[in-house]
VOGU-3710 file (C-alpha; in Angstrom, 3 decimals, decimal comma):
1> mktnkikgvi> -21,735/2,415/-9,274  -20,103/4,019/-12,148  -19,019/7,464/-10,848  -18,034/10,813/-12,572  -15,354/10,528/-15,315  -12,233/9,189/-14,064  -8,370/10,336/-14,663  -6,609/9,175/-12,060  -6,722/5,542/-9,223  -4,107/6,043/-6,389
11> fdldgtlvds> -3,360/2,898/-5,308  -2,522/1,368/-1,667  0,354/-1,180/-2,583  0,743/-4,435/-0,006  -2,187/-6,856/-0,238  -3,450/-4,486/-2,591  -0,795/-4,476/-5,442  1,639/-7,189/-4,400  2,520/-9,428/-2,108  5,668/-9,226/0,381
21> fqaiylgfhh> 4,848/-10,662/2,694  6,834/-13,216/3,019  9,987/-10,007/2,673  8,633/-8,154/5,558  8,205/-11,362/7,490  12,119/-12,151/7,004  13,055/-8,347/7,853  10,566/-8,815/11,349  12,655/-11,875/12,124  16,272/-9,996/11,341
31> vytkmglapl> 14,633/-7,903/14,057  13,414/-9,317/16,393  17,011/-12,242/16,365  19,497/-9,328/16,161  17,674/-8,215/19,168  17,697/-10,988/21,484  14,182/-11,617/20,991  11,628/-15,289/20,241  10,576/-13,514/16,705  6,935/-13,320/15,745
41> sydevkkvvg> 5,131/-15,763/13,526  4,156/-15,405/9,905  0,528/-14,742/10,765  1,460/-12,572/14,122  4,011/-10,177/11,134  0,805/-9,955/8,689  -1,769/-9,094/11,253  0,739/-5,824/12,624  2,440/-4,343/9,348  0,073/-2,132/7,757
51> rglghtfgel> 0,785/1,862/9,676  4,230/2,050/8,789  7,978/0,945/10,706  7,539/3,724/13,188  3,637/3,145/14,657  4,801/-1,027/14,405  7,953/-1,151/16,226  7,155/1,197/18,245  3,935/-0,273/19,889  5,299/-3,167/19,669
61> lgeervpqai> 9,009/-2,953/21,037  8,944/0,406/22,873  9,441/3,844/21,278  13,257/3,528/22,548  13,752/0,456/20,344  12,540/1,876/17,057  15,477/3,105/15,579  16,956/0,108/15,904  14,711/-1,626/14,823  13,893/-0,132/11,916
71> flfrekyeev> 17,473/0,087/10,529  18,031/-3,904/11,366  14,037/-4,468/9,584  15,821/-2,398/5,934  19,386/-3,468/6,238  17,275/-7,200/5,867  14,457/-5,719/3,156  16,875/-4,212/0,954  18,430/-7,649/0,084  14,756/-9,876/0,548
81> lrththllpd> 11,950/-7,366/-1,281  13,096/-7,930/-4,560  13,291/-12,098/-4,474  10,163/-12,264/-1,920  7,686/-9,554/-4,008  5,373/-11,097/-6,477  1,814/-9,202/-8,395  -1,147/-10,240/-7,293  -3,366/-12,346/-10,074  -4,731/-9,620/-12,740
91> vrvvletlyg> -2,359/-6,385/-11,386  -0,149/-6,298/-14,092  -3,222/-6,451/-16,405  -5,360/-4,247/-14,632  -2,594/-1,587/-14,497  -1,558/-1,567/-17,999  -5,415/-1,230/-19,137  -5,615/1,707/-16,887  -1,962/3,646/-18,030  -3,193/2,813/-22,069
101> rgiqlavatn> -6,256/3,953/-21,989  -4,730/7,338/-20,835  -5,954/7,396/-17,172  -3,001/8,012/-14,394  -2,097/5,982/-11,780  -0,023/6,518/-8,575  0,957/4,691/-5,491  0,164/5,844/-1,555  2,174/3,885/1,100  2,695/3,340/4,110
111> klgrfsraif> 6,364/1,222/3,058  8,847/3,293/2,434  9,248/5,104/-0,504  12,725/3,963/-2,296  11,664/0,394/-0,839  8,507/0,888/-3,110  9,911/2,143/-6,208  12,439/-0,104/-6,376  9,533/-2,633/-6,604  8,070/-1,773/-9,061
121> ehlrmeklft> 11,968/-0,645/-10,746  12,403/-4,800/-10,543  9,417/-5,452/-12,009  9,608/-2,836/-15,128  6,656/-0,884/-14,463  7,782/2,290/-13,273  6,966/4,230/-15,811  2,888/2,806/-15,657  3,104/5,495/-12,412  2,991/8,979/-11,841
131> iivgdgdvsp> 4,433/8,744/-8,632  5,016/6,616/-6,114  4,457/8,079/-2,368  5,442/6,480/1,085  6,597/6,388/3,585  9,641/9,168/4,154  8,411/10,953/1,314  5,556/12,778/2,925  4,168/12,711/6,751  2,336/12,050/8,220
141> nkphpamlff> 1,282/8,193/7,178  -2,040/7,248/6,023  -4,639/6,547/7,502  -3,513/10,973/7,837  -4,917/12,112/3,861  -1,129/13,487/3,291  -0,247/10,694/0,508  -3,184/11,212/-1,530  -3,543/15,074/-1,508  -0,103/14,829/-2,919
151> alekmglgke> -0,120/12,420/-4,818  -2,971/14,170/-6,702  -0,961/17,262/-6,567  1,671/15,570/-8,867  -1,386/13,635/-11,164  -3,009/17,618/-11,534  -5,647/16,261/-11,211  -8,468/17,243/-8,158  -10,076/14,699/-5,382  -12,814/14,763/-7,444
161> davfvgdsvi> -11,623/13,251/-10,327  -9,892/10,185/-8,880  -10,748/7,678/-6,676  -7,964/5,688/-3,852  -7,700/1,353/-3,540  -7,221/-0,543/-1,432  -7,255/-3,887/0,906  -7,699/-3,108/4,121  -9,490/-0,593/7,262  -6,873/2,126/7,361
171> diqtaqnakm> -7,151/2,484/3,520  -10,312/3,153/3,342  -10,290/5,639/6,303  -7,531/7,462/5,129  -9,165/8,142/1,592  -12,161/8,671/4,119  -10,217/11,504/5,885  -9,548/13,286/2,100  -13,138/12,925/0,929  -12,111/10,860/-2,090
181> svysvptgns> -14,104/7,679/-3,530  -12,526/4,826/-2,215  -12,790/0,539/-3,549  -11,655/-2,459/-1,371  -10,070/-5,716/-2,224  -10,146/-8,047/0,186  -7,025/-9,182/-0,921  -4,890/-8,244/1,951  -4,911/-9,161/5,012  -8,262/-7,349/6,373
191> aredlekaqp> -11,684/-8,983/6,450  -14,170/-8,717/4,230  -17,063/-7,934/6,833  -14,463/-5,598/8,372  -14,104/-3,635/5,514  -17,964/-3,472/4,727  -17,763/-1,854/8,228  -15,556/0,827/7,191  -18,196/1,468/4,567  -15,992/2,180/1,492
201> taildrlsdl> -17,451/3,193/-1,957  -17,201/-0,351/-3,251  -15,281/-3,726/-2,141  -15,058/-5,145/-5,573  -14,459/-8,915/-5,565  -11,615/-9,199/-7,577  -9,066/-5,974/-8,808  -9,963/-6,720/-12,769  -13,460/-5,853/-11,493  -11,898/-2,027/-11,483
211> vnlvl> -11,961/-1,531/-15,302  -15,445/-1,933/-16,441  -15,693/0,703/-13,126  -12,810/2,771/-14,694  -13,337/2,669/-17,984
//
């Protein structure tokens, strides 16, 4: 499973590095209650996130309600993202180890870019990343490969010099569209069987397994 010398790792965010589902749920709850709708359950929210707010609210509420829904979501999410987001197991150690060994790190996420950067500023980890790119920074969102290409450009690397790490089928599709290697971690809301069917380069049992593969 060893690859050529890896110089950079691009990570997905939610379900890969952080658990922010409670904050996302509170954002959705705010949207639905303000619109006079019956709120989705926590589990229902977990199932629909991943493609970006515009896509998700378009499918759930119809395109005409997307602008209002996004405004309401961001209003609440800005309030709760710092107190209801935490690192997943091993993440800090993995990131600091890779960074300390000269591996460039980046994030490519369908979460709004400024929210994604705010999370790592709050955790005092922003210095570990060459670039954190999200919704609103480039277009279109994943599974289009634009975010990966943007991150690679900022890192000064070719796609053969880096790997993408994510927890979802969308992440696998994104890397495949970019013709990059992709490692999956079953730490988000995608079942391991679904990840296997999507055929990533490898599935890691835990994020800490990445260190040996890269170094």
